[in-house]
N, CA, C and O atoms as a MOPAC input file, in Angstrom:
PM7 MOZYME 1SCF
protein

 N     -0.87800 1   -30.45600 1   -26.62700 1
 C     -0.49800 1   -29.07900 1   -26.87200 1
 C     -1.01800 1   -28.66200 1   -28.23700 1
 O     -0.99000 1   -29.45100 1   -29.18100 1
 N     -1.48200 1   -27.45700 1   -28.34700 1
 C     -2.01700 1   -26.94000 1   -29.59600 1
 C     -0.90400 1   -26.65900 1   -30.58700 1
 O      0.18700 1   -26.22300 1   -30.22000 1
 N     -1.20300 1   -26.91900 1   -31.84900 1
 C     -0.29100 1   -26.50300 1   -32.89700 1
 C     -0.81900 1   -25.21000 1   -33.46400 1
 O     -1.98000 1   -24.86000 1   -33.25100 1
 N      0.02300 1   -24.49500 1   -34.18600 1
 C     -0.42800 1   -23.22600 1   -34.73500 1
 C     -1.58700 1   -23.42800 1   -35.69100 1
 O     -2.41600 1   -22.53000 1   -35.83700 1
 N     -1.67500 1   -24.57400 1   -36.34800 1
 C     -2.76700 1   -24.83400 1   -37.27600 1
 C     -4.09400 1   -24.98900 1   -36.54600 1
 O     -5.15000 1   -24.73100 1   -37.12300 1
 N     -4.05200 1   -25.40900 1   -35.27900 1
 C     -5.28700 1   -25.64600 1   -34.55200 1
 C     -5.65300 1   -24.49800 1   -33.60100 1
 O     -6.71500 1   -24.52300 1   -32.97900 1
 N     -4.79000 1   -23.50800 1   -33.49100 1
 C     -5.06100 1   -22.40700 1   -32.57500 1
 C     -6.16100 1   -21.50800 1   -33.11900 1
 O     -6.19600 1   -21.20100 1   -34.31100 1
 N     -7.04900 1   -21.09600 1   -32.24100 1
 C     -8.08300 1   -20.14200 1   -32.60100 1
 C     -7.45800 1   -18.75200 1   -32.65200 1
 O     -6.73500 1   -18.37500 1   -31.73000 1
 N     -7.71800 1   -17.98100 1   -33.70700 1
 C     -7.12900 1   -16.64000 1   -33.79600 1
 C     -7.58500 1   -15.71500 1   -32.66400 1
 O     -8.69000 1   -15.85100 1   -32.13900 1
 N     -6.72900 1   -14.79600 1   -32.30900 1
 C     -7.01800 1   -13.81400 1   -31.26800 1
 C     -8.33300 1   -13.09200 1   -31.53700 1
 O     -9.13900 1   -12.93000 1   -30.62100 1
 N     -8.56600 1   -12.66100 1   -32.76100 1
 C     -9.77800 1   -11.89900 1   -33.08000 1
 C    -11.04100 1   -12.71900 1   -32.81200 1
 O    -12.04900 1   -12.17100 1   -32.36600 1
 N    -10.99500 1   -14.01600 1   -33.07900 1
 C    -12.16200 1   -14.88100 1   -32.83800 1
 C    -12.42400 1   -14.99700 1   -31.34100 1
 O    -13.56600 1   -14.88200 1   -30.89700 1
 N    -11.36800 1   -15.22600 1   -30.56600 1
 C    -11.52100 1   -15.33700 1   -29.11000 1
 C    -12.05700 1   -14.02600 1   -28.53600 1
 O    -12.95900 1   -14.04200 1   -27.69900 1
 N    -11.51100 1   -12.88900 1   -28.98000 1
 C    -11.96900 1   -11.59600 1   -28.46700 1
 C    -13.44200 1   -11.34700 1   -28.82000 1
 O    -14.17900 1   -10.80300 1   -27.99700 1
 N    -13.88100 1   -11.72700 1   -30.00400 1
 C    -15.29300 1   -11.56900 1   -30.37400 1
 C    -16.19300 1   -12.43700 1   -29.50900 1
 O    -17.26100 1   -11.99200 1   -29.08800 1
 N    -15.77700 1   -13.67000 1   -29.23900 1
 C    -16.56700 1   -14.56400 1   -28.38300 1
 C    -16.63600 1   -14.02800 1   -26.95300 1
 O    -17.67600 1   -14.11800 1   -26.30000 1
 N    -15.53100 1   -13.47300 1   -26.47400 1
 C    -15.52800 1   -12.88100 1   -25.13300 1
 C    -16.44300 1   -11.66200 1   -25.08000 1
 O    -17.17800 1   -11.47800 1   -24.11000 1
 N    -16.40200 1   -10.84300 1   -26.10100 1
 C    -17.25700 1    -9.65000 1   -26.16500 1
 C    -18.73600 1   -10.05600 1   -26.08200 1
 O    -19.52900 1    -9.39100 1   -25.41500 1
 N    -19.09800 1   -11.14200 1   -26.75700 1
 C    -20.47300 1   -11.65000 1   -26.70600 1
 C    -20.87300 1   -12.06000 1   -25.29100 1
 O    -22.05700 1   -12.04500 1   -24.95500 1
 N    -19.91400 1   -12.41900 1   -24.47500 1
 C    -20.17300 1   -12.82500 1   -23.08600 1
 C    -19.98100 1   -11.68000 1   -22.09800 1
 O    -20.00800 1   -11.89300 1   -20.88600 1
 N    -19.78900 1   -10.47300 1   -22.60900 1
 C    -19.70900 1    -9.30400 1   -21.74600 1
 C    -18.31200 1    -8.85300 1   -21.37100 1
 O    -18.16200 1    -7.89400 1   -20.61400 1
 N    -17.28700 1    -9.51800 1   -21.88000 1
 C    -15.90800 1    -9.13300 1   -21.58200 1
 C    -15.43000 1    -8.18000 1   -22.67400 1
 O    -14.68800 1    -8.57500 1   -23.57400 1
 N    -15.85700 1    -6.93600 1   -22.58800 1
 C    -15.57200 1    -6.00300 1   -23.67900 1
 C    -14.70400 1    -4.81300 1   -23.27000 1
 O    -14.10800 1    -4.16400 1   -24.13100 1
 N    -14.62500 1    -4.52400 1   -22.00500 1
 C    -13.85900 1    -3.34900 1   -21.56200 1
 C    -12.38400 1    -3.69500 1   -21.41000 1
 O    -12.03400 1    -4.81000 1   -21.02200 1
 N    -11.52800 1    -2.73400 1   -21.71700 1
 C    -10.08700 1    -2.94300 1   -21.63500 1
 C     -9.54700 1    -2.46200 1   -20.29400 1
 O     -9.86200 1    -1.35900 1   -19.84700 1
 N     -8.73900 1    -3.28900 1   -19.66300 1
 C     -8.06800 1    -2.94200 1   -18.41900 1
 C     -6.82900 1    -2.12400 1   -18.74800 1
 O     -6.03700 1    -2.49600 1   -19.61500 1
 N     -6.66900 1    -1.00500 1   -18.04800 1
 C     -5.48500 1    -0.15800 1   -18.21800 1
 C     -4.78900 1    -0.06200 1   -16.86000 1
 O     -5.41000 1     0.27100 1   -15.85000 1
 N     -3.50500 1    -0.35600 1   -16.85600 1
 C     -2.73600 1    -0.38500 1   -15.61300 1
 C     -1.88600 1     0.87000 1   -15.49800 1
 O     -1.19300 1     1.26100 1   -16.43800 1
 N     -1.95400 1     1.50200 1   -14.30900 1
 C     -1.12500 1     2.66500 1   -14.01600 1
 C     -0.39400 1     2.41500 1   -12.69400 1
 O     -0.58100 1     1.37200 1   -12.06800 1
 N      0.41300 1     3.34400 1   -12.28400 1
 C      1.11800 1     3.21100 1   -11.00400 1
 C      0.15700 1     3.20100 1    -9.82000 1
 O      0.46300 1     2.62200 1    -8.77800 1
 N     -1.01100 1     3.84300 1    -9.97300 1
 C     -1.96800 1     3.94700 1    -8.86300 1
 C     -2.96200 1     2.79600 1    -8.80200 1
 O     -3.64200 1     2.63200 1    -7.78900 1
 N     -3.06700 1     1.98900 1    -9.86600 1
 C     -4.03300 1     0.90100 1    -9.92900 1
 C     -4.44900 1     0.67600 1   -11.37300 1
 O     -3.73000 1     1.05100 1   -12.30000 1
 N     -5.60500 1     0.06500 1   -11.55900 1
 C     -6.08300 1    -0.21700 1   -12.91100 1
 C     -7.49800 1     0.31400 1   -13.08100 1
 O     -8.28800 1     0.33400 1   -12.13700 1
 N     -7.80100 1     0.74200 1   -14.29400 1
 C     -9.15900 1     1.15400 1   -14.63500 1
 C     -9.69000 1     0.17900 1   -15.67400 1
 O     -8.92800 1    -0.46900 1   -16.39000 1
 N    -11.00900 1     0.09000 1   -15.74000 1
 C    -11.65300 1    -0.80700 1   -16.67600 1
 C    -12.59000 1    -0.00300 1   -17.55500 1
 O    -13.56800 1     0.56800 1   -17.07200 1
 N    -12.29100 1     0.04400 1   -18.84900 1
 C    -13.11300 1     0.79800 1   -19.79000 1
 C    -13.07800 1     2.28200 1   -19.49500 1
 O    -12.06000 1     2.81100 1   -19.05100 1
 N    -14.19900 1     2.95700 1   -19.74500 1
 C    -14.22200 1     4.41300 1   -19.57600 1
 C    -14.32500 1     4.86900 1   -18.11300 1
 O    -14.22300 1     6.06200 1   -17.83100 1
 N    -14.52200 1     3.94000 1   -17.19900 1
 C    -14.67900 1     4.29000 1   -15.79000 1
 C    -13.37400 1     4.82400 1   -15.20500 1
 O    -12.28400 1     4.40600 1   -15.59600 1
 N    -13.50500 1     5.75400 1   -14.26400 1
 C    -12.34700 1     6.28600 1   -13.54800 1
 C    -12.06100 1     5.51100 1   -12.26900 1
 O    -11.08900 1     5.80400 1   -11.57200 1
 N    -12.90100 1     4.52000 1   -11.95000 1
 C    -12.71500 1     3.74700 1   -10.73000 1
 C    -11.38700 1     3.00000 1   -10.78900 1
 O    -11.09600 1     2.31000 1   -11.76600 1
 N    -10.58500 1     3.14400 1    -9.73500 1
 C     -9.30100 1     2.45900 1    -9.64700 1
 C     -9.46700 1     1.13000 1    -8.92200 1
 O    -10.05500 1     1.06700 1    -7.84200 1
 N     -8.95000 1     0.08800 1    -9.52200 1
 C     -8.95600 1    -1.23800 1    -8.91400 1
 C     -7.54000 1    -1.60500 1    -8.50900 1
 O     -6.58000 1    -1.29200 1    -9.21300 1
 N     -7.42100 1    -2.26400 1    -7.38300 1
 C     -6.15500 1    -2.81600 1    -6.93400 1
 C     -6.16100 1    -4.31700 1    -7.27200 1
 O     -7.23000 1    -4.88900 1    -7.48700 1
 N     -4.99900 1    -4.95300 1    -7.32300 1
 C     -4.95200 1    -6.35900 1    -7.73300 1
 C     -5.90600 1    -7.27400 1    -6.96200 1
 O     -6.48500 1    -8.18900 1    -7.54600 1
 N     -6.07300 1    -7.04000 1    -5.67000 1
 C     -6.94200 1    -7.91000 1    -4.87100 1
 C     -8.42800 1    -7.69700 1    -5.15800 1
 O     -9.26700 1    -8.42900 1    -4.63200 1
 N     -8.76000 1    -6.71400 1    -5.97800 1
 C    -10.14700 1    -6.46100 1    -6.35800 1
 C    -10.48200 1    -7.06500 1    -7.72200 1
 O    -11.58700 1    -6.89300 1    -8.23800 1
 N     -9.51000 1    -7.77600 1    -8.29600 1
 C     -9.66100 1    -8.37700 1    -9.61500 1
 C     -9.38200 1    -9.87000 1    -9.54000 1
 O     -8.78000 1   -10.35900 1    -8.58400 1
 N     -9.82800 1   -10.57900 1   -10.56000 1
 C     -9.47000 1   -11.98300 1   -10.74900 1
 C     -9.18100 1   -12.21100 1   -12.21700 1
 O     -9.87100 1   -11.68100 1   -13.08800 1
 N     -8.16400 1   -12.99700 1   -12.48400 1
 C     -7.91700 1   -13.46600 1   -13.84200 1
 C     -8.70600 1   -14.76000 1   -13.97200 1
 O     -8.39900 1   -15.75200 1   -13.31100 1
 N     -9.73000 1   -14.74500 1   -14.83100 1
 C    -10.59600 1   -15.91300 1   -14.94900 1
 C    -10.22500 1   -16.81700 1   -16.12800 1
 O    -10.72400 1   -17.93600 1   -16.24900 1
 N     -9.35900 1   -16.32400 1   -16.97500 1
 C     -8.84400 1   -17.14800 1   -18.07500 1
 C     -7.66700 1   -16.43000 1   -18.71300 1
 O     -7.61500 1   -15.20100 1   -18.73400 1
 N     -6.72700 1   -17.20000 1   -19.23000 1
 C     -5.58700 1   -16.65600 1   -19.95100 1
 C     -5.45500 1   -17.41200 1   -21.26100 1
 O     -5.50900 1   -18.64100 1   -21.29600 1
 N     -5.28300 1   -16.66100 1   -22.32900 1
 C     -5.05100 1   -17.25500 1   -23.64700 1
 C     -3.71600 1   -16.74000 1   -24.16200 1
 O     -3.44000 1   -15.54200 1   -24.10600 1
 N     -2.89700 1   -17.64300 1   -24.65900 1
 C     -1.59600 1   -17.26700 1   -25.20900 1
 C     -1.62400 1   -17.51100 1   -26.71500 1
 O     -2.06500 1   -18.56100 1   -27.18300 1
 N     -1.14500 1   -16.52100 1   -27.45800 1
 C     -1.11500 1   -16.60200 1   -28.91500 1
 C      0.32600 1   -16.47100 1   -29.36900 1
 O      1.05700 1   -15.59300 1   -28.91200 1
 N      0.72800 1   -17.35600 1   -30.27600 1
 C      2.10400 1   -17.35000 1   -30.74600 1
 C      2.11200 1   -17.18700 1   -32.25500 1
 O      1.46800 1   -17.94200 1   -32.98300 1
 N      2.84800 1   -16.19400 1   -32.70900 1
 C      2.94600 1   -15.93500 1   -34.14200 1
 C      4.06200 1   -16.74500 1   -34.75500 1
 O      5.24100 1   -16.46200 1   -34.54100 1
 N      3.68200 1   -17.76100 1   -35.52300 1
 C      4.67600 1   -18.63900 1   -36.13200 1
 C      5.54400 1   -17.89900 1   -37.14200 1
 O      6.75700 1   -18.10000 1   -37.19300 1
 N      4.91700 1   -17.04200 1   -37.94500 1
 C      5.67700 1   -16.34900 1   -38.98200 1
 C      6.11900 1   -14.94400 1   -38.57300 1
 O      7.01800 1   -14.37300 1   -39.19000 1
 N      5.49400 1   -14.38900 1   -37.54100 1
 C      5.82100 1   -13.02400 1   -37.13400 1
 C      5.89400 1   -12.94600 1   -35.61200 1
 O      4.85900 1   -13.00600 1   -34.94900 1
 N      7.09100 1   -12.81400 1   -35.04500 1
 C      7.22600 1   -12.74500 1   -33.58300 1
 C      6.43200 1   -11.59600 1   -32.95800 1
 O      6.14600 1   -11.63300 1   -31.76200 1
 N      6.07400 1   -10.58400 1   -33.74000 1
 C      5.28700 1    -9.47400 1   -33.21100 1
 C      3.87000 1    -9.91200 1   -32.86400 1
 O      3.16100 1    -9.19400 1   -32.15900 1
 N      3.44600 1   -11.07100 1   -33.34400 1
 C      2.10300 1   -11.57800 1   -33.05300 1
 C      2.01700 1   -12.30800 1   -31.71500 1
 O      0.93400 1   -12.75100 1   -31.33400 1
 N      3.11300 1   -12.44100 1   -31.00400 1
 C      3.09000 1   -13.14700 1   -29.72800 1
 C      2.40900 1   -12.27700 1   -28.68000 1
 O      2.84300 1   -11.15900 1   -28.40400 1
 N      1.32500 1   -12.81300 1   -28.09600 1
 C      0.59600 1   -12.03100 1   -27.10400 1
 C     -0.09200 1   -12.95300 1   -26.11400 1
 O     -0.24800 1   -14.15200 1   -26.34800 1
 N     -0.49800 1   -12.35900 1   -25.00400 1
 C     -1.28600 1   -13.05700 1   -24.00500 1
 C     -2.51200 1   -12.19200 1   -23.72000 1
 O     -2.41600 1   -10.97400 1   -23.57300 1
 N     -3.66100 1   -12.85200 1   -23.64600 1
 C     -4.92800 1   -12.17800 1   -23.37000 1
 C     -5.41500 1   -12.63700 1   -22.00300 1
 O     -5.68500 1   -13.82000 1   -21.79300 1
 N     -5.52400 1   -11.68800 1   -21.07400 1
 C     -6.05900 1   -11.98100 1   -19.74600 1
 C     -7.53400 1   -11.61300 1   -19.73000 1
 O     -7.90800 1   -10.51300 1   -20.13700 1
 N     -8.37300 1   -12.53000 1   -19.26300 1
 C     -9.79700 1   -12.25800 1   -19.09600 1
 C     -9.98700 1   -11.94500 1   -17.61800 1
 O     -9.63900 1   -12.74400 1   -16.74900 1
 N    -10.55000 1   -10.76000 1   -17.34600 1
 C    -10.57700 1   -10.19700 1   -15.99300 1
 C    -12.01700 1   -10.01100 1   -15.51200 1
 O    -12.90000 1    -9.64400 1   -16.28700 1
 N    -12.23800 1   -10.26800 1   -14.22100 1
 C    -13.48800 1    -9.88700 1   -13.55200 1
 C    -13.13000 1    -9.12200 1   -12.28800 1
 O    -12.12300 1    -9.39600 1   -11.63500 1
 N    -13.98200 1    -8.15600 1   -11.95800 1
 C    -13.77800 1    -7.37400 1   -10.74100 1
 C    -14.68600 1    -7.90600 1    -9.64000 1
 O    -15.66800 1    -8.59600 1    -9.91400 1
 N    -14.35600 1    -7.58600 1    -8.40800 1
 C    -15.19500 1    -8.01600 1    -7.28100 1
 C    -16.58100 1    -7.38600 1    -7.32800 1
 O    -17.52500 1    -7.91900 1    -6.74500 1
 N    -16.71000 1    -6.23200 1    -8.03300 1
 C    -18.03200 1    -5.59700 1    -8.12900 1
 C    -18.76600 1    -5.96600 1    -9.42300 1
 O    -19.71100 1    -5.28300 1    -9.81800 1
 N    -18.32900 1    -7.05200 1   -10.08400 1
 C    -19.08600 1    -7.61500 1   -11.19700 1
 C    -18.76700 1    -7.12000 1   -12.59500 1
 O    -19.45700 1    -7.48500 1   -13.54700 1
 N    -17.73700 1    -6.29600 1   -12.74100 1
 C    -17.36800 1    -5.81600 1   -14.07500 1
 C    -16.51700 1    -6.88300 1   -14.78000 1
 O    -15.85400 1    -7.69400 1   -14.13500 1
 N    -16.55400 1    -6.86000 1   -16.11400 1
 C    -15.80000 1    -7.82800 1   -16.90900 1
 C    -14.94400 1    -7.09000 1   -17.92000 1
 O    -15.35200 1    -6.06600 1   -18.46700 1
 N    -13.75100 1    -7.61900 1   -18.16500 1
 C    -12.89000 1    -6.97400 1   -19.13800 1
 C    -11.76200 1    -7.87200 1   -19.59500 1
 O    -11.67900 1    -9.04700 1   -19.23700 1
 N    -10.90100 1    -7.27900 1   -20.39400 1
 C     -9.75700 1    -7.99200 1   -20.94300 1
 C     -8.51000 1    -7.12800 1   -20.81700 1
 O     -8.58200 1    -5.90500 1   -20.69600 1
 N     -7.37500 1    -7.79800 1   -20.84900 1
 C     -6.09200 1    -7.10600 1   -20.88700 1
 C     -5.22000 1    -7.86400 1   -21.87500 1
 O     -4.90600 1    -9.03300 1   -21.65600 1
 N     -4.83200 1    -7.21500 1   -22.94900 1
 C     -4.02100 1    -7.82400 1   -23.99100 1
 C     -2.60300 1    -7.28100 1   -23.88600 1
 O     -2.39400 1    -6.07200 1   -23.79300 1
 N     -1.63900 1    -8.18500 1   -23.90100 1
 C     -0.24700 1    -7.77500 1   -23.78600 1
 C      0.61600 1    -8.59000 1   -24.73400 1
 O      0.51500 1    -9.81600 1   -24.78200 1
 N      1.46100 1    -7.90300 1   -25.48300 1
 C      2.48400 1    -8.59400 1   -26.24800 1
 C      3.48800 1    -9.15500 1   -25.25500 1
 O      3.67000 1    -8.59600 1   -24.17300 1
 N      4.13200 1   -10.24200 1   -25.61100 1
 C      5.18800 1   -10.74600 1   -24.73200 1
 C      6.42300 1   -11.03300 1   -25.54900 1
 O      6.39600 1   -11.05300 1   -26.77900 1
 N      7.48800 1   -11.25200 1   -24.84400 1
 C      8.75600 1   -11.46600 1   -25.52100 1
 C      9.38500 1   -10.13700 1   -25.89900 1
 O      9.19400 1    -9.13100 1   -25.21500 1
 N     10.11400 1   -10.13900 1   -26.96300 1
 C     10.85800 1    -8.96800 1   -27.42000 1
 C      9.96200 1    -7.77000 1   -27.67900 1
 O     10.38000 1    -6.62900 1   -27.48600 1
 N      8.72500 1    -8.02200 1   -28.11700 1
 C      7.84200 1    -6.94200 1   -28.54000 1
 C      6.91600 1    -6.43500 1   -27.43900 1
 O      6.01800 1    -5.63800 1   -27.71000 1
 N      7.11700 1    -6.87700 1   -26.22100 1
 C      6.26400 1    -6.43400 1   -25.12900 1
 C      6.36500 1    -4.93300 1   -24.92600 1
 O      7.45500 1    -4.36500 1   -24.86400 1
 N      5.19400 1    -4.30500 1   -24.82400 1
 C      5.18500 1    -2.87100 1   -24.54900 1
 C      4.79400 1    -2.60800 1   -23.09900 1
 O      4.55000 1    -1.46500 1   -22.71400 1
 N      4.73500 1    -3.65300 1   -22.31000 1
 C      4.32600 1    -3.52100 1   -20.92000 1
 C      5.48400 1    -3.73400 1   -19.95500 1
 O      5.26700 1    -4.07600 1   -18.79200 1
 N      6.68600 1    -3.54000 1   -20.41600 1
 C      7.84400 1    -3.71500 1   -19.54200 1
 C      8.00200 1    -2.50400 1   -18.63900 1
 O      9.05300 1    -1.86500 1   -18.61900 1
 N      6.97000 1    -2.20000 1   -17.90500 1
 C      7.00400 1    -1.07700 1   -16.98200 1
 C      6.87800 1    -1.61000 1   -15.56700 1
 O      6.36500 1    -2.70600 1   -15.34400 1
 N      7.34200 1    -0.83900 1   -14.63800 1
 C      7.26600 1    -1.24000 1   -13.24200 1
 C      5.81700 1    -1.44800 1   -12.79900 1
 O      5.52500 1    -2.37500 1   -12.04500 1
 N      4.91400 1    -0.58900 1   -13.26500 1
 C      3.51000 1    -0.70900 1   -12.86700 1
 C      2.94700 1    -2.05600 1   -13.30200 1
 O      2.28200 1    -2.73300 1   -12.51700 1
 N      3.20900 1    -2.45000 1   -14.54600 1
 C      2.71900 1    -3.72900 1   -15.05700 1
 C      3.37800 1    -4.88600 1   -14.31700 1
 O      2.69600 1    -5.80000 1   -13.85300 1
 N      4.68600 1    -4.84600 1   -14.20900 1
 C      5.42500 1    -5.93500 1   -13.56800 1
 C      5.01300 1    -6.14100 1   -12.12200 1
 O      5.03300 1    -7.27100 1   -11.63300 1
 N      4.64400 1    -5.08300 1   -11.43500 1
 C      4.21300 1    -5.18900 1   -10.04700 1
 C      2.74400 1    -5.58500 1    -9.92600 1
 O      2.35900 1    -6.23500 1    -8.95500 1
 N      1.92200 1    -5.20200 1   -10.90000 1
 C      0.47500 1    -5.35200 1   -10.78100 1
 C     -0.00900 1    -6.76000 1   -11.14900 1
 O     -0.61300 1    -7.44000 1   -10.31900 1
 N      0.24600 1    -7.19600 1   -12.36500 1
 C     -0.32100 1    -8.45300 1   -12.87500 1
 C      0.01100 1    -9.66600 1   -12.00700 1
 O     -0.88400 1   -10.47400 1   -11.76000 1
 N      1.23700 1    -9.83800 1   -11.53500 1
 C      1.51100 1   -11.01300 1   -10.70300 1
 C      0.72600 1   -11.04800 1    -9.38200 1
 O      0.61000 1   -12.10500 1    -8.76100 1
 N      0.19300 1    -9.91000 1    -8.95500 1
 C     -0.57100 1    -9.85000 1    -7.71100 1
 C     -2.05900 1   -10.16100 1    -7.90200 1
 O     -2.77400 1   -10.37700 1    -6.92400 1
 N     -2.52500 1   -10.18500 1    -9.14800 1
 C     -3.94200 1   -10.44900 1    -9.40800 1
 C     -4.19200 1   -11.94100 1    -9.22300 1
 O     -3.53800 1   -12.76100 1    -9.86700 1
 N     -5.14200 1   -12.30700 1    -8.34100 1
 C     -5.43600 1   -13.72100 1    -8.12200 1
 C     -6.00500 1   -14.37900 1    -9.37800 1
 O     -6.68600 1   -13.73900 1   -10.18000 1
 N     -5.71400 1   -15.65800 1    -9.52800 1
 C     -6.23400 1   -16.43700 1   -10.64300 1
 C     -7.36800 1   -17.30600 1   -10.13000 1
 O     -7.21100 1   -18.03900 1    -9.15400 1
 N     -8.51300 1   -17.21900 1   -10.79500 1
 C     -9.69700 1   -18.00600 1   -10.44400 1
 C    -10.35700 1   -18.42300 1   -11.75700 1
 O    -11.39000 1   -17.87600 1   -12.14400 1
 N     -9.74700 1   -19.40400 1   -12.44100 1
 C    -10.17400 1   -19.75500 1   -13.79400 1
 C    -11.59800 1   -20.28700 1   -13.84100 1
 O    -12.05000 1   -21.01500 1   -12.95700 1
 N    -12.28600 1   -19.89500 1   -14.90800 1
 C    -13.64600 1   -20.35800 1   -15.17900 1
 C    -13.59600 1   -21.36700 1   -16.30700 1
 O    -13.19400 1   -21.03500 1   -17.42300 1
 N    -13.99500 1   -22.58600 1   -16.03000 1
 C    -13.93200 1   -23.66500 1   -17.02000 1
 C    -14.75500 1   -23.35500 1   -18.25100 1
 O    -14.37900 1   -23.75500 1   -19.35400 1
 N    -15.87300 1   -22.65000 1   -18.09700 1
 C    -16.74400 1   -22.38800 1   -19.25100 1
 C    -16.09600 1   -21.49200 1   -20.30000 1
 O    -16.58100 1   -21.42200 1   -21.42900 1
 N    -15.01700 1   -20.81200 1   -19.95200 1
 C    -14.32200 1   -19.97800 1   -20.93300 1
 C    -13.28900 1   -20.77800 1   -21.72400 1
 O    -12.75100 1   -20.27100 1   -22.70900 1
 N    -13.00100 1   -22.00100 1   -21.32200 1
 C    -12.01300 1   -22.83100 1   -22.01600 1
 C    -12.48200 1   -23.17900 1   -23.41900 1
 O    -11.65800 1   -23.37400 1   -24.31300 1
 N    -13.77000 1   -23.25700 1   -23.62300 1
 C    -14.31500 1   -23.65700 1   -24.92100 1
 C    -14.15800 1   -22.60800 1   -26.00700 1
 O    -14.42700 1   -22.88900 1   -27.17500 1
 N    -13.73000 1   -21.40900 1   -25.65000 1
 C    -13.65800 1   -20.33200 1   -26.62600 1
 C    -12.47100 1   -20.42600 1   -27.56400 1
 O    -12.48600 1   -19.81400 1   -28.63200 1
 N    -11.48100 1   -21.14900 1   -27.20800 1
 C    -10.32500 1   -21.23700 1   -28.08900 1
 C     -9.19400 1   -22.02900 1   -27.50400 1
 O     -9.14500 1   -22.30600 1   -26.30600 1
 N     -8.28400 1   -22.38600 1   -28.38200 1
 C     -7.06800 1   -23.14300 1   -28.10700 1
 C     -7.46800 1   -24.53300 1   -27.72200 1
 O     -6.60800 1   -25.36800 1   -27.44100 1

């Protein structure tokens, strides 16, 4: 298990992901999710979570977050960052219903980016 001293910072992981094309942000609504500036709506079965990174703030609980690395069936790449615990801002029905339905299909090559 990683210790906080050995954890790669969120900003470093996000920069490495951006270099690999995972730069657009996923936004979840009641009708589905959009990726970046596109208006195209995706449903959970049209996405895959290809990696998840969890960050824990030892000195500040507000730093606790999870980063989902997402790919769409039509080849788009993106990320979804969410605080968890007390500071979560995604405690909405849309989020709670959407994320658990997205299939997980982890890519081993993304493991090297952090943690």
